[in-house]
C-alpha positions in Angstrom: 17.6 36.0 79.0 20.6 34.1 81.0 21.3 34.9 84.5 22.5 38.7 84.8 26.0 39.3 86.3 25.4 42.9 87.1 23.0 44.6 89.5 20.5 46.3 87.4 19.3 48.8 89.9 22.9 50.0 90.5 23.6 50.3 86.8 20.4 52.3 86.2 20.9 54.5 89.1 24.6 55.3 87.7 23.1 55.9 84.2 20.5 58.3 86.0 23.1 60.1 87.7 24.5 61.1 84.4 21.2 62.5 83.2 20.3 59.5 80.9 17.8 56.9 80.7 18.4 53.2 80.4 16.9 51.1 77.7 15.5 47.8 78.5 18.2 45.8 76.9 21.3 48.0 78.3 21.9 45.8 81.4 21.7 42.6 79.4 24.4 44.0 77.0 26.7 44.9 79.9 26.1 41.5 81.6 27.3 39.8 78.3 30.3 42.1 78.4 31.1 41.1 82.0 30.9 37.4 81.0 33.4 38.0 77.9 35.8 39.7 80.3 35.7 37.0 83.1 36.2 34.2 80.5 39.2 36.3 79.1 40.5 36.6 82.7 40.3 32.9 83.5 42.1 32.1 80.5 44.9 34.5 81.2 45.1 33.1 84.6 45.4 29.6 83.2 48.0 30.5 80.7 50.1 31.9 83.5 49.8 28.8 85.5 47.5 30.1 88.1 44.1 28.9 89.6 43.3 32.3 90.8 42.0 35.0 88.9 43.6 38.4 89.9 42.8 42.0 88.9 45.8 42.0 86.5 44.1 39.3 84.6 41.4 41.8 83.7 
């Protein structure tokens, strides 16, 4: 597994607060989604001539 981009304990706590359980691969899947969104945001910032990723890029 690659380095996680999410705080597993925080994700588990949030899911538990909704009355659900967390599968072992759930946070890995979420981390992959975060990585995808970050890559997209970087590309959007570059396309707009910026070196700074802003909230609008997500």
